[in-house]
N, C-alpha and C positions, 0 to 999 in steps of 0.2 A: 821262848826258843832261844838257845844260845847263839853265839856269833855265827852268822851265815857264811861269810867268806872273808879270808884275809889275803891281800895281794901285797907281797913284798916286792915293791917296784925296783928298789936298789938298796944299798946299805943304809941310806938316810931317809928313805921315803916308804911309808907304809899306808895301805888303804884297808879299812875295816868296814864291813857291811853287816847290818843287823836286820834280820827279818822280824818285823814287829807282829808277834802273835800273842804277847802277854796282855793282860788287862792293865788298865791304868793303875790299879791298886798294887798289882804284882811289881810293876816297874818302880813305882814310888817307894816300895819297901826295900828296894835294892840299891838305891842311890842316896848319897848325902848331899844336900843342897844348901848353899848359902842363902841368907835371908832375901837378898835381891833376886836370886833365881826363883825362889819359892813364890815371891810376889808376882813375878812375870808369869809363872806357871798358873797361878790362881786367876790371872786376868785373861787367860785363853778361853774362848767360848767353845771351841771344838775339842772333843776328847781325842779325836784322831791326831790333831795337832799336839795336844798334850802328850800323847803316847810317843809320838815322833821326837818331841823335845826331850823326853826322858830317855829314849833309846840312844840319843846322841850322848847323854851323860853316861850311859852304860858303856858306850864305845870308848869315851875318853878314860873311863876307869880301866877298861881292858888294856889301854896303852900306858897305864901307870900314872895318869894324871887325876886330879880331882876337880870338882866343880869350882872350888875356891881358887884354882889356878887359871881358870879360863875367864876372860873378860871380853867385853864388846866395846869397840870404839864408837865415836859419835855417829858413824854411818851404819852401825850394826855389824861390822866385820869382827869376827872372833879372833882373839889372839891370846898367847901365853906370855908371861913375863920371863921368857927365856929365848934361846936361839931358834926354837922350833916354830914353824909356821903351821897353822891349821886352817882347814876349810871344811864346811859341813853342808850336807844336803839331805833332804828326805822327800820321798814320793810315795804316796799311798801306804803300802805296808813295808816299805824299806827306809832305812836311814843309813847314811854312810859318812865317814870322815876320812880325810887324808892329812897326815902329819909328816912334815919334811923339813930338812934344813934349807930347802929351796923355797922360793916364792911360788905358791901353788893355789889352784882353785879347783873345785869339784862340783859336778852336777849329776843328778840321776833323774831320769824321766821315763814315765810309762809311754810306750809306743801306742798311739791311738790316732784315729782318723781326724779328730778335732784339729790337729796341727795343720791339716790341709787348708782349713778355713782362715788361718792366721799367718800363713806362710809369707804373704806379701808385706807383712808388718816387720819381718826380721831378715828376709832374704833379699839380696841385691845382686852382687857380682856372682854369687853361687849359682844363679839360674843357668849359667852357661854350661854347667856340667851335670845338673840334676837329671835323674832318670824319671821324667814325668809320665812316661808311658807304662811304667810298672808300678801300680799303686802301692803294694806292700813295700817294695824297695824305696819308693819315693818317701813314704812315711818314715822309714828307718833313716834315710839320708837327712831328712828335715830334722829328725830328732837329734842326730849327731850334731848338726849345725847349731840348733838351739842350745844344746848342752855345751858345746864349745864356747859359744858367745856368753852364756850364763857363767861358765867357769872363769872366763877372762874378765868379765865384769866384776866378779867377786874378787879377783886379784887386784884390779886397779881401783875399783870402788869409788869412782869419781862422778860427781854430779854432772849430768848433761850428756853422758855417753849413750849413743843410740846403737842398738844391735844392728839395725839395717844400714845406717850411714857411716858408722865408725869402725865396725869389726868385720874383717874379711876372712873367711875360711877357705883355704886352698883346696884344690881338687883332691878327692880321696876316693877310696874304694871300700865297700862294705866287707870285702874279703881280707882287708888289712886291718890294722888297729892303730895307725899313726898318720897324722897329717900335720900341717902347719897353719898358723893363722897370724893375723896382724891387727893391731889397733892403731887407727889413724885419728888422733885427737889432740887438739891444742898445739898444732905444729910439731907433734912428736909422732914417730912411728916405733911401735914396740912389737917385737916378734915373740911368738909362743910355739912350743911343741905341744900338740894335742893328741892324747891317747883316748881310745874309746873301745868299749866291749859290750856285748849283750849279756844281760842277766835275766834268767827265767825264774819266776816265782814258783816254788814247789807246791804252794797251796792253790793259787788261782790259775796257774799256767800262763799268766800274762808275761809278756816280754818287756823288759826295761832296757834302757841304754844308759850306761855309766860312762861319763866323760870327765877327764881330768887334764889340766893344762899346767905347763911350767913356763914361767917367763924366762926368756933367753937373756 
């Protein structure tokens, strides 16, 4: 399937979403990989992970980049050798990237009940405003919070950061698409703008939450 959705956030920031419906062989035939990337692909045991990995390469090609231009630092954070920042994510049958002149992070998550069981591992100050009496909304709210913290972690990418102890997401509404968050770590406080929206799969009908954050 071709590109699922493009979000032109502003003049220098673009988000691309790929709905992964192709086979591994189809995707592999459409990308050009450097040797290091091919070795990494060969080492993946899950074909779902392989297809998501290749879908990300399809997305960077859509943006005019090549696999040879994307690298990973020692902590696994992707980067280009230019002024553009990149962040990537994949969840089930979706992959997405954000490319910007600004420092950005992105995450996409399937909305599912499993998150209820692990909420206490990443939620702290946010309990004051969560709608625990409405299970569907509670799941959606938790997914936004997890996505925001994941996106922020991808931006900072520092060892020792705890989602629960160090990242705080301000009160937000599911009817809106913007909130703020902050990272409190190593005597520093860093603020972020957080955007979120719901994405529905055309094939499975499942709902996903896309979250992307900008460091202020």
